[in-house]
N, CA, C and O atoms as a GROMACS GRO file, in nm:
protein
  536
    1MET      N    1   1.996  -1.160  -0.283
    1MET     CA    2   2.011  -1.066  -0.174
    1MET      C    3   2.091  -1.134  -0.062
    1MET      O    4   2.062  -1.247  -0.024
    2THR      N    5   2.189  -1.066  -0.012
    2THR     CA    6   2.270  -1.120   0.096
    2THR      C    7   2.260  -1.029   0.217
    2THR      O    8   2.222  -0.912   0.206
    3GLY      N    9   2.294  -1.083   0.332
    3GLY     CA   10   2.292  -1.003   0.453
    3GLY      C   11   2.156  -1.002   0.518
    3GLY      O   12   2.056  -1.052   0.465
    4GLU      N   13   2.156  -0.944   0.636
    4GLU     CA   14   2.035  -0.941   0.719
    4GLU      C   15   1.967  -0.806   0.706
    4GLU      O   16   2.034  -0.703   0.698
    5HIS      N   17   1.836  -0.806   0.704
    5HIS     CA   18   1.763  -0.680   0.700
    5HIS      C   19   1.798  -0.599   0.824
    5HIS      O   20   1.805  -0.656   0.933
    6PRO      N   21   1.822  -0.469   0.812
    6PRO     CA   22   1.863  -0.389   0.928
    6PRO      C   23   1.761  -0.387   1.042
    6PRO      O   24   1.799  -0.365   1.157
    7ASN      N   25   1.635  -0.410   1.013
    7ASN     CA   26   1.534  -0.410   1.120
    7ASN      C   27   1.547  -0.532   1.211
    7ASN      O   28   1.500  -0.529   1.325
    8ILE      N   29   1.610  -0.638   1.163
    8ILE     CA   30   1.632  -0.756   1.247
    8ILE      C   31   1.724  -0.720   1.363
    8ILE      O   32   1.699  -0.758   1.478
    9ALA      N   33   1.831  -0.647   1.334
    9ALA     CA   34   1.925  -0.607   1.440
    9ALA      C   35   1.855  -0.519   1.545
    9ALA      O   36   1.877  -0.537   1.665
   10ILE      N   37   1.772  -0.427   1.501
   10ILE     CA   38   1.701  -0.339   1.595
   10ILE      C   39   1.608  -0.421   1.684
   10ILE      O   40   1.602  -0.398   1.805
   11ALA      N   41   1.537  -0.516   1.626
   11ALA     CA   42   1.446  -0.600   1.705
   11ALA      C   43   1.523  -0.681   1.808
   11ALA      O   44   1.483  -0.687   1.924
   12ARG      N   45   1.631  -0.742   1.767
   12ARG     CA   46   1.712  -0.821   1.861
   12ARG      C   47   1.769  -0.733   1.972
   12ARG      O   48   1.766  -0.770   2.089
   13GLU      N   49   1.820  -0.617   1.934
   13GLU     CA   50   1.875  -0.524   2.033
   13GLU      C   51   1.768  -0.480   2.134
   13GLU      O   52   1.799  -0.459   2.251
   14SER      N   53   1.643  -0.466   2.089
   14SER     CA   54   1.536  -0.422   2.179
   14SER      C   55   1.517  -0.521   2.293
   14SER      O   56   1.493  -0.481   2.407
   15PHE      N   57   1.527  -0.650   2.263
   15PHE     CA   58   1.510  -0.750   2.368
   15PHE      C   59   1.630  -0.753   2.462
   15PHE      O   60   1.614  -0.775   2.582
   16GLY      N   61   1.748  -0.731   2.409
   16GLY     CA   62   1.865  -0.718   2.495
   16GLY      C   63   1.851  -0.600   2.588
   16GLY      O   64   1.883  -0.608   2.706
   17ALA      N   65   1.803  -0.489   2.534
   17ALA     CA   66   1.782  -0.368   2.616
   17ALA      C   67   1.678  -0.393   2.724
   17ALA      O   68   1.693  -0.348   2.838
   18MET      N   69   1.570  -0.465   2.689
   18MET     CA   70   1.467  -0.497   2.789
   18MET      C   71   1.526  -0.578   2.904
   18MET      O   72   1.500  -0.550   3.021
   19GLN      N   73   1.605  -0.678   2.869
   19GLN     CA   74   1.663  -0.765   2.971
   19GLN      C   75   1.761  -0.689   3.060
   19GLN      O   76   1.774  -0.719   3.179
   20ARG      N   77   1.831  -0.591   3.003
   20ARG     CA   78   1.927  -0.512   3.081
   20ARG      C   79   1.860  -0.396   3.155
   20ARG      O   80   1.922  -0.332   3.240
   21GLY      N   81   1.732  -0.369   3.124
   21GLY     CA   82   1.666  -0.251   3.180
   21GLY      C   83   1.725  -0.123   3.124
   21GLY      O   84   1.733  -0.021   3.194
   22ASP      N   85   1.767  -0.127   2.998
   22ASP     CA   86   1.837  -0.017   2.932
   22ASP      C   87   1.738   0.075   2.862
   22ASP      O   88   1.718   0.064   2.742
   23ASN      N   89   1.677   0.165   2.938
   23ASN     CA   90   1.581   0.257   2.877
   23ASN      C   91   1.648   0.362   2.790
   23ASN      O   92   1.581   0.425   2.708
   24LYS      N   93   1.778   0.384   2.806
   24LYS     CA   94   1.851   0.476   2.718
   24LYS      C   95   1.844   0.424   2.574
   24LYS      O   96   1.827   0.501   2.480
   25TRP      N   97   1.859   0.290   2.558
   25TRP     CA   98   1.849   0.232   2.424
   25TRP      C   99   1.712   0.265   2.365
   25TRP      O  100   1.702   0.305   2.249
   26PHE      N  101   1.606   0.248   2.445
   26PHE     CA  102   1.470   0.277   2.395
   26PHE      C  103   1.452   0.425   2.368
   26PHE      O  104   1.387   0.462   2.270
   27ASP      N  105   1.509   0.510   2.451
   27ASP     CA  106   1.500   0.654   2.427
   27ASP      C  107   1.560   0.689   2.291
   27ASP      O  108   1.511   0.778   2.222
   28ASP      N  109   1.667   0.620   2.255
   28ASP     CA  110   1.733   0.644   2.127
   28ASP      C  111   1.664   0.577   2.008
   28ASP      O  112   1.685   0.618   1.894
   29HIS      N  113   1.581   0.474   2.033
   29HIS     CA  114   1.526   0.394   1.923
   29HIS      C  115   1.374   0.393   1.915
   29HIS      O  116   1.316   0.316   1.839
   30LEU      N  117   1.308   0.478   1.993
   30LEU     CA  118   1.163   0.494   1.980
   30LEU      C  119   1.134   0.627   1.909
   30LEU      O  120   1.196   0.729   1.939
   31ALA      N  121   1.041   0.623   1.816
   31ALA     CA  122   0.997   0.747   1.753
   31ALA      C  123   0.924   0.832   1.858
   31ALA      O  124   0.864   0.778   1.950
   32ASP      N  125   0.928   0.962   1.843
   32ASP     CA  126   0.862   1.049   1.940
   32ASP      C  127   0.712   1.019   1.949
   32ASP      O  128   0.654   1.030   2.057
   33ASP      N  129   0.650   0.982   1.836
   33ASP     CA  130   0.506   0.955   1.833
   33ASP      C  131   0.475   0.805   1.830
   33ASP      O  132   0.373   0.764   1.775
   34VAL      N  133   0.562   0.724   1.890
   34VAL     CA  134   0.545   0.579   1.892
   34VAL      C  135   0.410   0.540   1.952
   34VAL      O  136   0.359   0.607   2.041
   35VAL      N  137   0.353   0.432   1.901
   35VAL     CA  138   0.231   0.372   1.958
   35VAL      C  139   0.268   0.231   2.000
   35VAL      O  140   0.318   0.152   1.918
   36TRP      N  141   0.244   0.197   2.127
   36TRP     CA  142   0.285   0.067   2.184
   36TRP      C  143   0.159  -0.003   2.233
   36TRP      O  144   0.087   0.050   2.319
   37HIS      N  145   0.132  -0.121   2.180
   37HIS     CA  146   0.013  -0.198   2.215
   37HIS      C  147   0.055  -0.316   2.303
   37HIS      O  148   0.138  -0.398   2.262
   38VAL      N  149  -0.003  -0.326   2.421
   38VAL     CA  150   0.022  -0.440   2.509
   38VAL      C  151  -0.103  -0.528   2.503
   38VAL      O  152  -0.212  -0.484   2.542
   39GLY      N  153  -0.086  -0.649   2.455
   39GLY     CA  154  -0.200  -0.739   2.438
   39GLY      C  155  -0.248  -0.798   2.569
   39GLY      O  156  -0.185  -0.782   2.674
   40GLY      N  157  -0.359  -0.865   2.562
   40GLY     CA  158  -0.416  -0.933   2.678
   40GLY      C  159  -0.521  -0.849   2.748
   40GLY      O  160  -0.574  -0.753   2.693
   41ASN      N  161  -0.549  -0.890   2.872
   41ASN     CA  162  -0.653  -0.824   2.952
   41ASN      C  163  -0.602  -0.785   3.089
   41ASN      O  164  -0.681  -0.758   3.180
   42SER      N  165  -0.470  -0.781   3.106
   42SER     CA  166  -0.413  -0.742   3.235
   42SER      C  167  -0.433  -0.593   3.258
   42SER      O  168  -0.482  -0.521   3.171
   43LYS      N  169  -0.395  -0.547   3.376
   43LYS     CA  170  -0.407  -0.405   3.409
   43LYS      C  171  -0.312  -0.319   3.327
   43LYS      O  172  -0.333  -0.198   3.318
   44VAL      N  173  -0.209  -0.378   3.267
   44VAL     CA  174  -0.117  -0.300   3.184
   44VAL      C  175  -0.148  -0.313   3.035
   44VAL      O  176  -0.083  -0.248   2.953
   45ALA      N  177  -0.246  -0.396   2.999
   45ALA     CA  178  -0.283  -0.411   2.858
   45ALA      C  179  -0.342  -0.280   2.807
   45ALA      O  180  -0.404  -0.205   2.882
   46GLY      N  181  -0.322  -0.256   2.680
   46GLY     CA  182  -0.381  -0.137   2.619
   46GLY      C  183  -0.286  -0.072   2.521
   46GLY      O  184  -0.184  -0.129   2.482
   47GLU      N  185  -0.322   0.049   2.482
   47GLU     CA  186  -0.245   0.124   2.384
   47GLU      C  187  -0.182   0.244   2.453
   47GLU      O  188  -0.248   0.318   2.526
   48TYR      N  189  -0.053   0.263   2.428
   48TYR     CA  190   0.023   0.374   2.488
   48TYR      C  191   0.081   0.457   2.375
   48TYR      O  192   0.142   0.403   2.282
   49ARG      N  193   0.063   0.589   2.382
   49ARG     CA  194   0.106   0.678   2.274
   49ARG      C  195   0.211   0.777   2.323
   49ARG      O  196   0.196   0.840   2.427
   50GLY      N  197   0.317   0.789   2.244
   50GLY     CA  198   0.423   0.886   2.272
   50GLY      C  199   0.540   0.823   2.345
   50GLY      O  200   0.523   0.736   2.430
   51LYS      N  201   0.660   0.870   2.310
   51LYS     CA  202   0.782   0.812   2.366
   51LYS      C  203   0.786   0.821   2.518
   51LYS      O  204   0.820   0.723   2.584
   52ASP      N  205   0.752   0.936   2.574
   52ASP     CA  206   0.759   0.951   2.720
   52ASP      C  207   0.667   0.853   2.792
   52ASP      O  208   0.705   0.796   2.894
   53VAL      N  209   0.547   0.834   2.739
   53VAL     CA  210   0.451   0.741   2.799
   53VAL      C  211   0.503   0.597   2.788
   53VAL      O  212   0.497   0.522   2.885
   54VAL      N  213   0.553   0.560   2.671
   54VAL     CA  214   0.604   0.424   2.651
   54VAL      C  215   0.724   0.399   2.742
   54VAL      O  216   0.736   0.290   2.799
   55LEU      N  217   0.812   0.495   2.755
   55LEU     CA  218   0.927   0.478   2.844
   55LEU      C  219   0.882   0.455   2.988
   55LEU      O  220   0.942   0.375   3.060
   56GLN      N  221   0.777   0.525   3.031
   56GLN     CA  222   0.723   0.503   3.166
   56GLN      C  223   0.668   0.362   3.181
   56GLN      O  224   0.689   0.298   3.284
   57VAL      N  225   0.600   0.312   3.080
   57VAL     CA  226   0.546   0.176   3.082
   57VAL      C  227   0.662   0.076   3.091
   57VAL      O  228   0.656  -0.018   3.170
   58LEU      N  229   0.765   0.096   3.010
   58LEU     CA  230   0.879   0.006   3.011
   58LEU      C  231   0.951   0.009   3.146
   58LEU      O  232   0.993  -0.096   3.196
   59GLU      N  233   0.965   0.126   3.205
   59GLU     CA  234   1.026   0.137   3.338
   59GLU      C  235   0.941   0.066   3.442
   59GLU      O  236   0.995   0.002   3.532
   60GLY      N  237   0.809   0.077   3.431
   60GLY     CA  238   0.718   0.014   3.525
   60GLY      C  239   0.716  -0.136   3.517
   60GLY      O  240   0.674  -0.204   3.611
   61SER      N  241   0.762  -0.191   3.405
   61SER     CA  242   0.763  -0.336   3.390
   61SER      C  243   0.888  -0.398   3.451
   61SER      O  244   0.905  -0.520   3.448
   62GLY      N  245   0.974  -0.315   3.506
   62GLY     CA  246   1.096  -0.364   3.571
   62GLY      C  247   1.063  -0.421   3.708
   62GLY      O  248   0.947  -0.429   3.747
   63GLY      N  249   1.164  -0.460   3.778
   63GLY     CA  250   1.143  -0.515   3.911
   63GLY      C  251   1.144  -0.666   3.912
   63GLY      O  252   1.170  -0.728   4.015
   64GLY      N  253   1.116  -0.726   3.799
   64GLY     CA  254   1.124  -0.870   3.787
   64GLY      C  255   1.256  -0.906   3.721
   64GLY      O  256   1.339  -0.820   3.694
   65SER      N  257   1.271  -1.033   3.694
   65SER     CA  258   1.391  -1.077   3.624
   65SER      C  259   1.352  -1.189   3.529
   65SER      O  260   1.239  -1.238   3.532
   66GLY      N  261   1.446  -1.228   3.446
   66GLY     CA  262   1.418  -1.339   3.358
   66GLY      C  263   1.502  -1.336   3.233
   66GLY      O  264   1.592  -1.254   3.216
   67ASP      N  265   1.468  -1.428   3.147
   67ASP     CA  266   1.538  -1.442   3.019
   67ASP      C  267   1.436  -1.449   2.908
   67ASP      O  268   1.322  -1.492   2.927
   68ILE      N  269   1.479  -1.406   2.792
   68ILE     CA  270   1.397  -1.414   2.672
   68ILE      C  271   1.477  -1.490   2.567
   68ILE      O  272   1.589  -1.452   2.533
   69ASP      N  273   1.417  -1.596   2.517
   69ASP     CA  274   1.477  -1.671   2.407
   69ASP      C  275   1.409  -1.627   2.278
   69ASP      O  276   1.289  -1.652   2.259
   70VAL      N  277   1.483  -1.562   2.192
   70VAL     CA  278   1.430  -1.522   2.062
   70VAL      C  279   1.450  -1.639   1.967
   70VAL      O  280   1.564  -1.678   1.938
   71HIS      N  281   1.340  -1.695   1.918
   71HIS     CA  282   1.347  -1.808   1.826
   71HIS      C  283   1.378  -1.763   1.683
   71HIS      O  284   1.457  -1.826   1.613
   72ASP      N  285   1.316  -1.653   1.643
   72ASP     CA  286   1.337  -1.606   1.507
   72ASP      C  287   1.292  -1.461   1.496
   72ASP      O  288   1.205  -1.416   1.572
   73VAL      N  289   1.351  -1.390   1.403
   73VAL     CA  290   1.310  -1.254   1.370
   73VAL      C  291   1.296  -1.248   1.219
   73VAL      O  292   1.389  -1.281   1.145
   74LEU      N  293   1.181  -1.205   1.175
   74LEU     CA  294   1.152  -1.193   1.032
   74LEU      C  295   1.129  -1.045   1.004
   74LEU      O  296   1.056  -0.978   1.078
   75ALA      N  297   1.189  -0.993   0.898
   75ALA     CA  298   1.175  -0.849   0.874
   75ALA      C  299   1.176  -0.816   0.726
   75ALA      O  300   1.242  -0.881   0.645
   76ASN      N  301   1.102  -0.711   0.695
   76ASN     CA  302   1.111  -0.645   0.566
   76ASN      C  303   1.097  -0.495   0.596
   76ASN      O  304   1.106  -0.454   0.711
   77ASP      N  305   1.076  -0.415   0.496
   77ASP     CA  306   1.067  -0.270   0.518
   77ASP      C  307   0.940  -0.229   0.593
   77ASP      O  308   0.935  -0.120   0.648
   78ASP      N  309   0.838  -0.315   0.595
   78ASP     CA  310   0.710  -0.280   0.658
   78ASP      C  311   0.692  -0.339   0.797
   78ASP      O  312   0.640  -0.272   0.886
   79HIS      N  313   0.733  -0.464   0.816
   79HIS     CA  314   0.706  -0.534   0.942
   79HIS      C  315   0.829  -0.607   0.993
   79HIS      O  316   0.911  -0.656   0.915
   80THR      N  317   0.839  -0.613   1.122
   80THR     CA  318   0.941  -0.695   1.187
   80THR      C  319   0.868  -0.780   1.289
   80THR      O  320   0.799  -0.727   1.377
   81VAL      N  321   0.882  -0.911   1.280
   81VAL     CA  322   0.809  -1.005   1.364
   81VAL      C  323   0.909  -1.085   1.446
   81VAL      O  324   1.003  -1.143   1.392
   82ILE      N  325   0.889  -1.088   1.577
   82ILE     CA  326   0.977  -1.159   1.668
   82ILE      C  327   0.898  -1.273   1.730
   82ILE      O  328   0.789  -1.252   1.785
   83LEU      N  329   0.952  -1.395   1.721
   83LEU     CA  330   0.892  -1.513   1.783
   83LEU      C  331   0.984  -1.555   1.896
   83LEU      O  332   1.105  -1.567   1.876
   84GLY      N  333   0.928  -1.578   2.015
   84GLY     CA  334   1.015  -1.614   2.125
   84GLY      C  335   0.943  -1.678   2.241
   84GLY      O  336   0.822  -1.697   2.240
   85THR      N  337   1.022  -1.709   2.342
   85THR     CA  338   0.972  -1.761   2.468
   85THR      C  339   1.030  -1.677   2.581
   85THR      O  340   1.150  -1.650   2.585
   86ALA      N  341   0.944  -1.637   2.672
   86ALA     CA  342   0.986  -1.559   2.788
   86ALA      C  343   0.984  -1.649   2.912
   86ALA      O  344   0.892  -1.729   2.931
   87HIS      N  345   1.085  -1.634   2.994
   87HIS     CA  346   1.097  -1.704   3.122
   87HIS      C  347   1.115  -1.594   3.227
   87HIS      O  348   1.226  -1.543   3.244
   88LEU      N  349   1.008  -1.559   3.297
   88LEU     CA  350   1.012  -1.442   3.384
   88LEU      C  351   0.984  -1.479   3.529
   88LEU      O  352   0.918  -1.578   3.559
   89GLU      N  353   1.037  -1.396   3.619
   89GLU     CA  354   1.011  -1.411   3.761
   89GLU      C  355   0.974  -1.274   3.819
   89GLU      O  356   1.047  -1.176   3.800
   90ALA      N  357   0.862  -1.269   3.889
   90ALA     CA  358   0.818  -1.146   3.955
   90ALA      C  359   0.893  -1.127   4.087
   90ALA      O  360   0.950  -1.222   4.139
   91PRO      N  361   0.892  -1.006   4.141
   91PRO     CA  362   0.960  -0.983   4.269
   91PRO      C  363   0.911  -1.074   4.382
   91PRO      O  364   0.985  -1.101   4.476
   92ASP      N  365   0.786  -1.120   4.373
   92ASP     CA  366   0.733  -1.208   4.479
   92ASP      C  367   0.770  -1.355   4.458
   92ASP      O  368   0.728  -1.441   4.536
   93GLY      N  369   0.850  -1.384   4.354
   93GLY     CA  370   0.895  -1.520   4.328
   93GLY      C  371   0.808  -1.598   4.230
   93GLY      O  372   0.846  -1.707   4.188
   94ASP      N  373   0.693  -1.543   4.194
   94ASP     CA  374   0.607  -1.609   4.095
   94ASP      C  375   0.682  -1.616   3.962
   94ASP      O  376   0.748  -1.521   3.921
   95ARG      N  377   0.672  -1.731   3.896
   95ARG     CA  378   0.742  -1.753   3.770
   95ARG      C  379   0.642  -1.786   3.659
   95ARG      O  380   0.535  -1.840   3.683
   96ILE      N  381   0.681  -1.751   3.537
   96ILE     CA  382   0.598  -1.784   3.422
   96ILE      C  383   0.688  -1.807   3.300
   96ILE      O  384   0.789  -1.739   3.281
   97ASP      N  385   0.648  -1.902   3.219
   97ASP     CA  386   0.712  -1.928   3.090
   97ASP      C  387   0.601  -1.922   2.986
   97ASP      O  388   0.496  -1.985   3.003
   98TYR      N  389   0.622  -1.846   2.879
   98TYR     CA  390   0.520  -1.838   2.775
   98TYR      C  391   0.583  -1.800   2.642
   98TYR      O  392   0.688  -1.736   2.636
   99ARG      N  393   0.517  -1.842   2.535
   99ARG     CA  394   0.559  -1.804   2.400
   99ARG      C  395   0.489  -1.674   2.363
   99ARG      O  396   0.378  -1.646   2.407
  100PHE      N  397   0.558  -1.595   2.280
  100PHE     CA  398   0.503  -1.466   2.240
  100PHE      C  399   0.536  -1.435   2.094
  100PHE      O  400   0.624  -1.495   2.032
  101VAL      N  401   0.460  -1.340   2.043
  101VAL     CA  402   0.487  -1.280   1.912
  101VAL      C  403   0.482  -1.130   1.932
  101VAL      O  404   0.386  -1.077   1.988
  102ASN      N  405   0.584  -1.061   1.887
  102ASN     CA  406   0.583  -0.915   1.886
  102ASN      C  407   0.597  -0.871   1.741
  102ASN      O  408   0.670  -0.931   1.663
  103VAL      N  409   0.527  -0.765   1.707
  103VAL     CA  410   0.534  -0.708   1.573
  103VAL      C  411   0.573  -0.562   1.587
  103VAL      O  412   0.513  -0.488   1.665
  104PHE      N  413   0.675  -0.521   1.513
  104PHE     CA  414   0.721  -0.382   1.515
  104PHE      C  415   0.705  -0.321   1.376
  104PHE      O  416   0.719  -0.389   1.274
  105HIS      N  417   0.675  -0.194   1.374
  105HIS     CA  418   0.697  -0.110   1.256
  105HIS      C  419   0.821  -0.029   1.289
  105HIS      O  420   0.828   0.033   1.395
  106ILE      N  421   0.918  -0.030   1.201
  106ILE     CA  422   1.044   0.040   1.222
  106ILE      C  423   1.071   0.128   1.101
  106ILE      O  424   1.062   0.082   0.987
  107SER      N  425   1.103   0.254   1.126
  107SER     CA  426   1.132   0.347   1.018
  107SER      C  427   1.256   0.429   1.056
  107SER      O  428   1.262   0.486   1.165
  108ASP      N  429   1.351   0.433   0.968
  108ASP     CA  430   1.476   0.509   0.992
  108ASP      C  431   1.540   0.472   1.125
  108ASP      O  432   1.590   0.559   1.196
  109GLY      N  433   1.539   0.343   1.159
  109GLY     CA  434   1.605   0.295   1.279
  109GLY      C  435   1.529   0.318   1.408
  109GLY      O  436   1.583   0.297   1.516
  110LYS      N  437   1.403   0.363   1.397
  110LYS     CA  438   1.323   0.390   1.517
  110LYS      C  439   1.194   0.309   1.513
  110LYS      O  440   1.131   0.295   1.408
  111ILE      N  441   1.156   0.256   1.628
  111ILE     CA  442   1.030   0.182   1.640
  111ILE      C  443   0.917   0.283   1.641
  111ILE      O  444   0.912   0.371   1.727
  112THR      N  445   0.826   0.271   1.545
  112THR     CA  446   0.713   0.364   1.535
  112THR      C  447   0.584   0.305   1.592
  112THR      O  448   0.495   0.378   1.634
  113GLU      N  449   0.576   0.172   1.591
  113GLU     CA  450   0.459   0.106   1.649
  113GLU      C  451   0.498  -0.036   1.687
  113GLU      O  452   0.579  -0.099   1.620
  114ALA      N  453   0.438  -0.086   1.796
  114ALA     CA  454   0.471  -0.221   1.844
  114ALA      C  455   0.346  -0.286   1.900
  114ALA      O  456   0.262  -0.220   1.962
  115TRP      N  457   0.335  -0.417   1.877
  115TRP     CA  458   0.228  -0.499   1.932
  115TRP      C  459   0.292  -0.617   2.003
  115TRP      O  460   0.380  -0.682   1.946
  116GLY      N  461   0.250  -0.647   2.125
  116GLY     CA  462   0.300  -0.763   2.197
  116GLY      C  463   0.185  -0.856   2.231
  116GLY      O  464   0.085  -0.813   2.290
  117MET      N  465   0.198  -0.983   2.195
  117MET     CA  466   0.092  -1.081   2.219
  117MET      C  467   0.151  -1.209   2.275
  117MET      O  468   0.250  -1.260   2.223
  118SER      N  469   0.090  -1.260   2.381
  118SER     CA  470   0.136  -1.386   2.438
  118SER      C  471   0.044  -1.499   2.393
  118SER      O  472  -0.068  -1.478   2.346
  119GLU      N  473   0.096  -1.620   2.408
  119GLU     CA  474   0.023  -1.738   2.363
  119GLU      C  475  -0.104  -1.761   2.445
  119GLU      O  476  -0.205  -1.806   2.391
  120ASN      N  477  -0.100  -1.730   2.574
  120ASN     CA  478  -0.211  -1.764   2.662
  120ASN      C  479  -0.239  -1.648   2.757
  120ASN      O  480  -0.183  -1.641   2.866
  121ASP      N  481  -0.327  -1.556   2.714
  121ASP     CA  482  -0.357  -1.438   2.796
  121ASP      C  483  -0.409  -1.475   2.934
  121ASP      O  484  -0.377  -1.406   3.031
  122ALA      N  485  -0.488  -1.579   2.945
  122ALA     CA  486  -0.544  -1.617   3.075
  122ALA      C  487  -0.432  -1.645   3.175
  122ALA      O  488  -0.446  -1.618   3.294
  123GLU      N  489  -0.322  -1.699   3.126
  123GLU     CA  490  -0.208  -1.730   3.213
  123GLU      C  491  -0.121  -1.606   3.239
  123GLU      O  492  -0.076  -1.585   3.351
  124THR      N  493  -0.097  -1.527   3.136
  124THR     CA  494  -0.005  -1.413   3.151
  124THR      C  495  -0.070  -1.291   3.215
  124THR      O  496  -0.001  -1.212   3.278
  125ASP      N  497  -0.202  -1.275   3.201
  125ASP     CA  498  -0.268  -1.156   3.258
  125ASP      C  499  -0.244  -1.143   3.408
  125ASP      O  500  -0.208  -1.035   3.456
  126ALA      N  501  -0.263  -1.250   3.482
  126ALA     CA  502  -0.245  -1.244   3.628
  126ALA      C  503  -0.100  -1.211   3.663
  126ALA      O  504  -0.075  -1.138   3.759
  127PHE      N  505  -0.007  -1.263   3.586
  127PHE     CA  506   0.135  -1.233   3.613
  127PHE      C  507   0.163  -1.085   3.588
  127PHE      O  508   0.226  -1.019   3.671
  128PHE      N  509   0.116  -1.031   3.476
  128PHE     CA  510   0.144  -0.891   3.442
  128PHE      C  511   0.066  -0.793   3.529
  128PHE      O  512   0.105  -0.677   3.540
  129ASP      N  513  -0.043  -0.836   3.589
  129ASP     CA  514  -0.114  -0.748   3.683
  129ASP      C  515  -0.022  -0.706   3.798
  129ASP      O  516  -0.043  -0.600   3.856
  130LYS      N  517   0.078  -0.787   3.831
  130LYS     CA  518   0.171  -0.755   3.939
  130LYS      C  519   0.254  -0.632   3.909
  130LYS      O  520   0.311  -0.571   4.000
  131PHE      N  521   0.263  -0.594   3.782
  131PHE     CA  522   0.347  -0.482   3.741
  131PHE      C  523   0.267  -0.355   3.714
  131PHE      O  524   0.324  -0.254   3.673
  132ALA      N  525   0.136  -0.360   3.736
  132ALA     CA  526   0.052  -0.242   3.713
  132ALA      C  527   0.075  -0.142   3.826
  132ALA      O  528   0.097  -0.182   3.940
  133PRO      N  529   0.069  -0.014   3.794
  133PRO     CA  530   0.083   0.088   3.900
  133PRO      C  531  -0.028   0.070   4.004
  133PRO      O  532  -0.142   0.035   3.971
  134ALA      N  533   0.007   0.095   4.128
  134ALA     CA  534  -0.092   0.080   4.238
  134ALA      C  535  -0.196   0.188   4.234
  134ALA      O  536  -0.286   0.190   4.318
   0.00000   0.00000   0.00000
């Protein structure tokens, strides 16, 4: 078998879209009935259902800046796994670096389900609480 699984490109593009704040990309690549799981115990942790709800969550996570280093993407027809390190800064100047694993289910070029997990919830929860709606 030669070439890259098509789900690898979608996973990589999703992180580029996140960094650019490109919700149009997500609008085009999320299934209408997508389920998005945010790991940890922060105020934004939990399960979000439906494209409109997930887009609101993604928009709400803006306001900060940073870079994401994708170490590897592994994919087959059932699962796409992204291993990486995030280097983020909140609007108040607080910074965090952490390793993460994201798992996507992708069907017909659309993300149908996603799970995001960080290496150290105790460290990332306080940072992500800054992005919870007031």
